[in-house]
Phi, psi and omega in degrees: 000132179259171178296336181289335182242020176293121190275359190256019171094330179252141180267147177264130179296148178236075187298319180294316177296317182284343176071006177200164178204138174253122183281172183300339178273357180094002178284131180264125180252139180235143180284145171260114181075222179233202178298140183273149171281174184302317182297311181293322179295316178301315181299315180296315185288343177285340183288126182288340181274359183267126173285152178237120177254119181262124178248105179210072186136191186280345183238103175299147179213146177289140177236147176208179178058224182297325180295320177295316179300318179296319178295318179298323178296318178293322177297318180297319175301318179296312183296331181265006177078018183256005180280163178300163186295340182253010179277137177213137179226148167226143179234135178232149178263109182251145178228155173242177187303327179278005177072016171294153186245139176221130173270125175261121179249109177264125180244135175216165179223000000 
């Protein structure tokens, strides 16, 4: 199901598809390339300097600490084929003008 056919009134952002995102502070982030494969996503997400934006609903939000670790564990299950049948993830490498890096993790079911 995409954000275009979500039946409950609110649309879910599709940052990887849209190729950009403007955060609440007005900073515009752009994707480098397209959705990452498991190997590239793991490499990006291991970096401690990378922010992680979780998109699972209408409001993307930054995650860190235990919440980031829990998300990484679910991603690893997905990459190794051990996730539930309706789990789906996409990861994108986003940058802003100052070259800061953010991993966008889109989760859908």
